[in-house]
ROKE-978661 format. One record per atom (N, C-alpha, C): x, y, z; residue in three letters; residue number from 1. Coordinates in pm, whole numbers, plus 50000, padded with zeros to 5 digits. Atoms other than C-alpha are relative to their C-alpha. Example, Ala and Ser with C-alpha at 12.3 -4.5 7.8 and 13.67 -1.06 7.14 Angstrom:
residues 2
+-------+-------+-------+-----+-----+
|    xx |    yy |    zz |   r |   k |
+-------+-------+-------+-----+-----+
| 50089 | 49881 | 50000 | Ala |   1 |
| 51230 | 49550 | 50780 | Ala |   1 |
| 50090 | 50120 | 50000 | Ala |   1 |
| 49918 | 49881 | 49994 | Ser |   2 |
| 51367 | 49894 | 50714 | Ser |   2 |
| 49923 | 50109 | 50073 | Ser |   2 |
+-------+-------+-------+-----+-----+
END
This chain:
residues 64
+-------+-------+-------+-----+-----+
|    xx |    yy |    zz |   r |   k |
+-------+-------+-------+-----+-----+
| 49924 | 50179 | 50035 | Unk |   1 |
| 58663 | 69312 | 25622 | Unk |   1 |
| 50166 | 50105 | 50126 | Unk |   1 |
| 49850 | 49906 | 49845 | Unk |   2 |
| 58953 | 69656 | 25817 | Unk |   2 |
| 50011 | 49977 | 50134 | Unk |   2 |
| 50059 | 50001 | 49835 | Unk |   3 |
| 58764 | 69675 | 26143 | Unk |   3 |
| 50075 | 49841 | 50049 | Unk |   3 |
| 49993 | 50184 | 49955 | Unk |   4 |
| 58760 | 69291 | 26180 | Unk |   4 |
| 50222 | 49987 | 50014 | Unk |   4 |
| 49850 | 50003 | 50001 | Unk |   5 |
| 59136 | 69311 | 26092 | Unk |   5 |
| 50098 | 50031 | 50061 | Unk |   5 |
| 49940 | 49923 | 49859 | Unk |   6 |
| 59276 | 69565 | 26303 | Unk |   6 |
| 49935 | 49959 | 50174 | Unk |   6 |
| 50055 | 50044 | 49858 | Unk |   7 |
| 59089 | 69412 | 26621 | Unk |   7 |
| 50100 | 49873 | 50027 | Unk |   7 |
| 49898 | 50092 | 50006 | Unk |   8 |
| 59276 | 69061 | 26566 | Unk |   8 |
| 50170 | 50029 | 50090 | Unk |   8 |
| 49858 | 49995 | 49972 | Unk |   9 |
| 59607 | 68995 | 26735 | Unk |   9 |
| 50081 | 49956 | 49923 | Unk |   9 |
| 49909 | 50087 | 50135 | Unk |  10 |
| 59939 | 68890 | 26533 | Unk |  10 |
| 49983 | 49894 | 49969 | Unk |  10 |
| 50086 | 50117 | 50050 | Unk |  11 |
| 59813 | 68563 | 26536 | Unk |  11 |
| 49925 | 49947 | 49957 | Unk |  11 |
| 50077 | 50037 | 50106 | Unk |  12 |
| 59566 | 68579 | 26443 | Unk |  12 |
| 49957 | 50062 | 49850 | Unk |  12 |
| 49924 | 49873 | 50089 | Unk |  13 |
| 59697 | 68842 | 26171 | Unk |  13 |
| 50049 | 49839 | 49914 | Unk |  13 |
| 49966 | 50127 | 50110 | Unk |  14 |
| 59924 | 68534 | 26082 | Unk |  14 |
| 49940 | 49856 | 49957 | Unk |  14 |
| 50075 | 50081 | 50052 | Unk |  15 |
| 59692 | 68273 | 26095 | Unk |  15 |
| 49893 | 49948 | 49838 | Unk |  15 |
| 50107 | 49943 | 50137 | Unk |  16 |
| 59462 | 68468 | 25836 | Unk |  16 |
| 50077 | 49965 | 49883 | Unk |  16 |
| 49899 | 49980 | 50099 | Unk |  17 |
| 59759 | 68532 | 25633 | Unk |  17 |
| 50076 | 49849 | 49940 | Unk |  17 |
| 49962 | 50139 | 50016 | Unk |  18 |
| 59850 | 68161 | 25630 | Unk |  18 |
| 49888 | 49964 | 49863 | Unk |  18 |
| 50142 | 50033 | 50093 | Unk |  19 |
| 59492 | 68065 | 25514 | Unk |  19 |
| 49964 | 50069 | 49866 | Unk |  19 |
| 49996 | 49919 | 50091 | Unk |  20 |
| 59464 | 68328 | 25270 | Unk |  20 |
| 50117 | 49920 | 49865 | Unk |  20 |
| 49843 | 50040 | 50117 | Unk |  21 |
| 59813 | 68190 | 25093 | Unk |  21 |
| 49954 | 49891 | 49922 | Unk |  21 |
| 50056 | 50149 | 50082 | Unk |  22 |
| 59670 | 67849 | 25080 | Unk |  22 |
| 49928 | 49995 | 49881 | Unk |  22 |
| 50122 | 50011 | 50088 | Unk |  23 |
| 59389 | 67904 | 24947 | Unk |  23 |
| 50031 | 50080 | 49870 | Unk |  23 |
| 49968 | 49898 | 50129 | Unk |  24 |
| 59543 | 68149 | 24652 | Unk |  24 |
| 50108 | 49910 | 49949 | Unk |  24 |
| 49945 | 50147 | 50037 | Unk |  25 |
| 59795 | 67822 | 24614 | Unk |  25 |
| 49882 | 49927 | 49891 | Unk |  25 |
| 50178 | 50029 | 50021 | Unk |  26 |
| 59437 | 67652 | 24549 | Unk |  26 |
| 49936 | 50003 | 49872 | Unk |  26 |
| 50081 | 49942 | 50118 | Unk |  27 |
| 59306 | 67875 | 24324 | Unk |  27 |
| 50105 | 50049 | 49867 | Unk |  27 |
| 49908 | 50035 | 50108 | Unk |  28 |
| 59604 | 67905 | 24110 | Unk |  28 |
| 50035 | 49856 | 49979 | Unk |  28 |
| 50009 | 50117 | 50051 | Unk |  29 |
| 59635 | 67563 | 24049 | Unk |  29 |
| 49867 | 49923 | 49919 | Unk |  29 |
| 50104 | 49997 | 50039 | Unk |  30 |
| 59247 | 67553 | 23992 | Unk |  30 |
| 50034 | 50041 | 49807 | Unk |  30 |
| 49980 | 49873 | 50158 | Unk |  31 |
| 59333 | 67820 | 23707 | Unk |  31 |
| 50050 | 49930 | 49896 | Unk |  31 |
| 49997 | 50077 | 50083 | Unk |  32 |
| 59563 | 67601 | 23532 | Unk |  32 |
| 49979 | 49901 | 49956 | Unk |  32 |
| 50043 | 50149 | 49979 | Unk |  33 |
| 59427 | 67292 | 23539 | Unk |  33 |
| 49900 | 50042 | 49923 | Unk |  33 |
| 50089 | 49965 | 50070 | Unk |  34 |
| 59166 | 67489 | 23359 | Unk |  34 |
| 49832 | 49957 | 50084 | Unk |  34 |
| 50109 | 50071 | 49970 | Unk |  35 |
| 58907 | 67379 | 23624 | Unk |  35 |
| 49903 | 50143 | 50130 | Unk |  35 |
| 50009 | 49856 | 49938 | Unk |  36 |
| 58840 | 67760 | 23827 | Unk |  36 |
| 49893 | 50098 | 49948 | Unk |  36 |
| 50106 | 49950 | 50106 | Unk |  37 |
| 58529 | 67875 | 23696 | Unk |  37 |
| 49961 | 50141 | 50072 | Unk |  37 |
| 49994 | 49762 | 49953 | Unk |  38 |
| 58529 | 68276 | 23919 | Unk |  38 |
| 50125 | 50002 | 50010 | Unk |  38 |
| 49894 | 49918 | 50012 | Unk |  39 |
| 58814 | 68383 | 23856 | Unk |  39 |
| 50042 | 50164 | 50079 | Unk |  39 |
| 49942 | 49892 | 49883 | Unk |  40 |
| 58758 | 68694 | 24071 | Unk |  40 |
| 50005 | 49977 | 50115 | Unk |  40 |
| 49961 | 50074 | 49834 | Unk |  41 |
| 58793 | 68481 | 24366 | Unk |  41 |
| 50170 | 50060 | 50014 | Unk |  41 |
| 49779 | 49957 | 49988 | Unk |  42 |
| 59204 | 68540 | 24274 | Unk |  42 |
| 49958 | 50127 | 50025 | Unk |  42 |
| 49986 | 49869 | 50004 | Unk |  43 |
| 59159 | 68894 | 24254 | Unk |  43 |
| 49986 | 50041 | 50163 | Unk |  43 |
| 50069 | 50003 | 49939 | Unk |  44 |
| 58998 | 68893 | 24590 | Unk |  44 |
| 50090 | 49992 | 50110 | Unk |  44 |
| 49942 | 50011 | 49900 | Unk |  45 |
| 59181 | 68703 | 24786 | Unk |  45 |
| 50153 | 50103 | 49984 | Unk |  45 |
| 49880 | 49895 | 49965 | Unk |  46 |
| 59526 | 68890 | 24669 | Unk |  46 |
| 49947 | 50092 | 50076 | Unk |  46 |
| 50026 | 49919 | 49917 | Unk |  47 |
| 59391 | 69147 | 24779 | Unk |  47 |
| 49994 | 50045 | 50145 | Unk |  47 |
| 50021 | 50042 | 49856 | Unk |  48 |
| 59279 | 69027 | 25111 | Unk |  48 |
| 50140 | 50011 | 50077 | Unk |  48 |
| 49888 | 50024 | 49977 | Unk |  49 |
| 59608 | 68881 | 25135 | Unk |  49 |
| 50073 | 50183 | 50044 | Unk |  49 |
| 49921 | 49846 | 49973 | Unk |  50 |
| 59773 | 69283 | 25081 | Unk |  50 |
| 49958 | 50074 | 50154 | Unk |  50 |
| 50046 | 49904 | 49919 | Unk |  51 |
| 59553 | 69447 | 25335 | Unk |  51 |
| 50000 | 49886 | 50182 | Unk |  51 |
| 49913 | 50053 | 49885 | Unk |  52 |
| 59677 | 69125 | 25596 | Unk |  52 |
| 50121 | 50080 | 50026 | Unk |  52 |
| 49869 | 49992 | 49991 | Unk |  53 |
| 59971 | 69250 | 25539 | Unk |  53 |
| 50063 | 50151 | 50030 | Unk |  53 |
| 50051 | 49918 | 50027 | Unk |  54 |
| 59912 | 69585 | 25567 | Unk |  54 |
| 49976 | 50054 | 50163 | Unk |  54 |
| 50060 | 49949 | 49826 | Unk |  55 |
| 59711 | 69609 | 25918 | Unk |  55 |
| 50140 | 49886 | 50098 | Unk |  55 |
| 49885 | 50095 | 49902 | Unk |  56 |
| 60028 | 69344 | 26066 | Unk |  56 |
| 50132 | 50092 | 49934 | Unk |  56 |
| 49920 | 49908 | 50006 | Unk |  57 |
| 60283 | 69635 | 25922 | Unk |  57 |
| 49999 | 50125 | 50094 | Unk |  57 |
| 50078 | 49907 | 49923 | Unk |  58 |
| 60056 | 69872 | 26078 | Unk |  58 |
| 50038 | 50021 | 50206 | Unk |  58 |
| 49971 | 50037 | 49914 | Unk |  59 |
| 60092 | 69695 | 26389 | Unk |  59 |
| 50167 | 49994 | 50129 | Unk |  59 |
| 49828 | 49978 | 50013 | Unk |  60 |
| 60479 | 69635 | 26398 | Unk |  60 |
| 50067 | 50149 | 50012 | Unk |  60 |
| 49958 | 49855 | 49961 | Unk |  61 |
| 60506 | 70014 | 26381 | Unk |  61 |
| 49942 | 50091 | 50078 | Unk |  61 |
| 50047 | 50001 | 49848 | Unk |  62 |
| 60298 | 70077 | 26644 | Unk |  62 |
| 50046 | 50013 | 50088 | Unk |  62 |
| 49957 | 50067 | 49871 | Unk |  63 |
| 60460 | 69828 | 26884 | Unk |  63 |
| 50142 | 50093 | 50018 | Unk |  63 |
| 49814 | 49984 | 49972 | Unk |  64 |
| 60811 | 70010 | 26793 | Unk |  64 |
| 50020 | 50110 | 50037 | Unk |  64 |
+-------+-------+-------+-----+-----+
END
């Protein structure tokens, strides 16, 4: 997962971050309405968002 993210460019990372945030929103909505069956997915998405942000920050620092 991390190698895949590190090979992405800035636009690809931003797009992946937006996808994950949208998925996180949908999961929160399902959880609130009692429709969410796999609660572990919320944790995985949250961690994936953190991974993407970490790679974005690393790339930003390298550019400076």
